[in-house]
C-alpha positions as CSV (number, residue, x, y, z in Angstrom):
1,M,25.8,-22.2,41.7
2,K,22.4,-21.3,41.9
3,Q,20.8,-22.3,45.3
4,Q,17.6,-24.0,45.2
5,I,15.4,-22.7,48.1
6,D,13.4,-25.4,49.9
7,F,9.9,-23.9,50.6
8,D,8.4,-27.5,51.1
9,K,9.8,-27.8,54.8
10,M,7.3,-25.2,56.3
11,Q,4.3,-25.8,53.8
12,G,5.5,-23.2,51.4
13,L,7.1,-20.7,53.8
14,L,10.5,-19.8,54.3
15,P,11.7,-18.1,57.5
16,A,13.6,-14.8,56.7
17,I,16.0,-13.2,59.4
18,V,16.5,-9.4,58.8
19,Q,19.8,-8.1,59.8
20,D,21.2,-4.5,59.9
21,A,23.9,-4.5,57.2
22,A,26.0,-1.9,59.0
23,S,25.7,-2.9,62.7
24,G,24.9,-6.6,62.5
25,E,21.9,-6.1,64.8
26,V,19.2,-8.7,64.2
27,L,16.0,-6.5,63.5
28,M,13.3,-9.1,62.8
29,L,12.2,-12.6,61.6
30,G,9.3,-12.8,59.1
31,F,8.2,-15.4,56.5
32,M,8.3,-15.5,52.9
33,N,6.5,-17.6,50.3
34,R,8.0,-18.1,46.9
35,E,6.2,-15.0,45.6
36,A,7.5,-12.7,48.4
37,F,10.9,-14.1,48.1
38,E,11.1,-13.5,44.3
39,Q,9.6,-9.9,44.9
40,T,12.2,-9.1,47.4
41,L,15.2,-10.3,45.2
42,R,13.5,-8.5,42.2
43,D,12.7,-5.2,43.6
44,G,15.4,-4.9,46.4
45,Y,13.0,-4.3,49.4
46,V,12.0,-6.9,51.9
47,T,8.6,-8.2,51.2
48,F,6.9,-10.9,53.5
49,F,3.9,-13.1,53.4
50,S,1.4,-12.3,56.1
51,R,0.1,-15.4,57.7
52,T,-2.7,-13.5,59.3
53,R,-3.8,-11.5,56.3
54,N,-2.8,-14.4,53.9
55,Q,-1.1,-11.7,51.6
56,L,2.1,-10.1,50.6
57,W,3.3,-7.1,52.5
58,T,6.5,-5.0,51.7
59,K,7.9,-4.0,55.1
60,G,7.5,-0.2,55.5
61,E,5.3,0.5,52.5
62,T,3.0,2.7,54.5
63,S,5.4,3.9,57.4
64,G,8.4,4.7,55.0
65,N,10.6,2.5,57.2
66,R,11.5,0.3,54.3
67,L,14.1,-2.4,54.4
68,E,16.4,-2.0,51.3
69,V,18.4,-5.5,50.8
70,V,22.1,-5.2,50.8
71,S,22.8,-8.9,50.5
72,A,20.9,-12.2,50.7
73,A,22.2,-15.5,51.8
74,T,20.7,-19.1,52.6
75,D,21.7,-21.4,55.4
76,C,23.4,-24.7,54.7
77,D,19.9,-26.4,54.3
78,C,18.5,-23.8,51.9
79,D,15.2,-23.5,54.0
80,T,16.1,-20.0,55.7
81,V,17.3,-16.9,54.5
82,L,19.4,-14.1,55.9
83,L,18.7,-10.8,54.5
84,R,21.3,-8.0,55.3
85,V,19.5,-4.7,54.9
86,R,19.6,-0.8,55.1
87,V,16.9,0.5,57.1
88,L,15.2,3.5,55.5
89,G,13.1,6.2,57.1
90,E,13.2,6.9,60.7
91,G,14.9,3.5,61.4
92,V,11.9,1.8,63.3
93,V,11.4,-1.8,62.2
94,C,8.9,-3.2,64.8
95,H,5.3,-2.4,64.8
96,Q,5.8,-1.6,68.5
97,G,8.0,1.4,67.6
98,T,11.4,0.1,68.3
99,R,14.3,-0.6,66.0
100,S,14.3,-4.4,66.7
101,C,11.6,-6.8,67.3
102,F,13.8,-8.6,69.8
103,T,13.3,-6.5,72.8
104,Q,11.6,-8.7,75.2
105,N,14.1,-10.4,77.5
106,L,13.4,-13.9,78.8
107,P,14.1,-14.9,82.4
108,Y,17.5,-16.7,81.9
109,R,20.3,-16.8,84.4
110,A,23.5,-17.9,82.4
111,D,25.5,-18.3,85.5
112,E,23.0,-21.0,86.9
113,A,22.8,-22.8,83.5
114,L,26.7,-23.0,83.5
115,A,26.8,-24.3,86.9
116,K,24.1,-27.0,86.2
117,R,26.0,-28.1,83.1
118,S,29.2,-28.4,85.0
119,L,27.8,-30.7,87.6
120,T,26.7,-33.3,84.9
């Protein structure tokens, strides 16, 4: 059954979660418009829509750290996609020079949060 992707919920954009196919590590989140989504599926390399530049960009097209799509799935609402990828090049995904864009820890104390929940 062919999935109908819902581009309308976010005014023509679709969140795209990028995950390393081998390790399961979440590497980044980007946005795709219909054209970027179709190009990604057609060419096999992750292409996003840049909201700041208002244009398509294929991840790694200048650095060589391209994201080769291994598989693609949608969530239950068909308004987000998960792209499992193979990282090519030096393995750097984030523009700050790290493998993952998710490197900034937020102040969160799980033990305090659990204690508060058990009191209610």
